[in-house]
C-alpha positions as CSV (number, residue, x, y, z in Angstrom):
1,X,-36.9,16.0,-43.7
2,X,-36.9,19.5,-42.3
3,X,-34.3,20.8,-39.8
4,X,-35.5,21.5,-36.3
5,X,-33.6,24.8,-36.2
6,X,-33.2,27.4,-39.0
7,X,-29.8,28.7,-37.8
8,X,-27.0,28.0,-35.3
9,X,-28.2,30.9,-33.1
10,X,-31.7,29.3,-32.9
11,X,-30.0,26.0,-32.1
12,X,-28.0,27.5,-29.2
13,X,-31.1,29.5,-28.0
14,X,-33.1,26.2,-27.8
15,X,-36.4,28.1,-28.2
16,X,-35.9,30.2,-25.1
17,X,-34.9,27.3,-22.9
18,X,-31.1,27.5,-23.5
19,X,-30.1,28.0,-19.9
20,X,-31.9,24.9,-18.7
21,X,-30.9,22.7,-21.6
22,X,-27.2,23.6,-21.7
23,X,-27.0,23.5,-17.9
24,X,-28.4,19.9,-18.0
25,X,-26.1,18.9,-20.9
26,X,-23.0,20.3,-19.0
27,X,-23.9,18.7,-15.7
28,X,-24.5,15.3,-17.5
29,X,-21.2,15.5,-19.4
30,X,-19.3,16.6,-16.3
31,X,-20.8,13.7,-14.3
32,X,-19.8,11.2,-17.0
33,X,-16.3,12.7,-17.2
34,X,-16.0,12.4,-13.4
35,X,-17.1,8.8,-13.6
36,X,-14.5,8.0,-16.2
37,X,-11.8,9.7,-14.2
38,X,-12.8,8.0,-11.0
39,X,-12.9,4.6,-12.7
40,X,-9.5,5.1,-14.2
41,X,-8.1,6.2,-10.8
42,X,-9.7,3.3,-8.9
43,X,-8.4,0.8,-11.5
44,X,-4.8,2.1,-11.0
45,X,-5.2,1.9,-7.2
46,X,-6.5,-1.6,-7.4
47,X,-3.7,-2.8,-9.7
48,X,-1.1,-1.2,-7.4
49,X,-2.7,-2.9,-4.4
50,X,-2.6,-6.3,-6.2
51,X,1.1,-5.7,-7.2
52,X,2.0,-4.9,-3.6
53,X,0.1,-8.0,-2.3
54,X,1.9,-10.2,-4.9
55,X,5.3,-8.8,-4.0
56,X,4.6,-9.3,-0.3
57,X,3.5,-12.9,-0.9
58,X,6.6,-13.6,-2.9
59,X,8.8,-12.1,-0.2
60,X,7.1,-14.3,2.4
61,X,7.5,-17.4,0.3
62,X,11.2,-16.7,-0.2
63,X,11.6,-16.0,3.5
64,X,10.1,-19.3,4.4
65,X,12.3,-21.1,1.9
66,X,15.4,-19.4,3.2
67,X,14.7,-20.0,6.8
68,X,16.4,-23.0,8.3
69,X,15.3,-24.4,11.6
70,X,18.2,-25.0,13.9
71,X,17.4,-26.9,17.1
72,X,20.6,-25.8,18.8
73,X,21.4,-22.3,17.7
74,X,24.9,-21.1,18.5
75,X,25.3,-19.3,21.8
76,X,27.6,-16.3,22.0
77,X,29.8,-16.3,25.1
78,X,30.9,-13.2,27.1
79,X,34.5,-12.4,27.6
80,X,34.7,-14.3,30.9
81,X,33.4,-17.5,29.2
82,X,29.9,-17.5,30.5
83,X,26.9,-17.9,28.2
84,X,24.3,-15.1,28.4
85,X,20.9,-16.0,30.0
86,X,17.5,-15.0,28.5
87,X,17.8,-11.4,29.6
88,X,21.2,-11.1,27.8
89,X,23.3,-10.8,31.0
90,X,26.1,-13.3,31.7
91,X,25.2,-16.2,34.0
92,X,27.1,-15.9,37.3
93,X,29.1,-18.8,38.5
94,X,29.5,-19.2,42.3
95,X,32.2,-16.9,43.7
96,X,32.2,-14.6,40.7
97,X,30.7,-11.2,40.2
98,X,29.5,-10.3,36.7
99,X,32.0,-8.1,35.0
100,X,34.8,-8.9,37.5
101,X,38.1,-9.7,35.9
102,X,39.9,-12.8,37.1
103,X,43.5,-12.3,37.9
């Protein structure tokens, strides 16, 4: 078996085609390196998204378990004893003005 090149300088010269050969080798290696980096980055992003989704699902399940359905929720009354209506203001009874103090 005979070597293809007699010396290291002949190897790096590539028979006069060194520019094209080494440019092609470097572009190929950079492309492969970029692919490996992108794959690693995308894998981390995917695992992070899965972790966030699992955490969200767990929070939602815990929220559903902790929620109790109360048919008659407690009603807070205002200082004059009236319950607030849907808009949050006190219901007026006949003869009274909202916010008026009774003597």
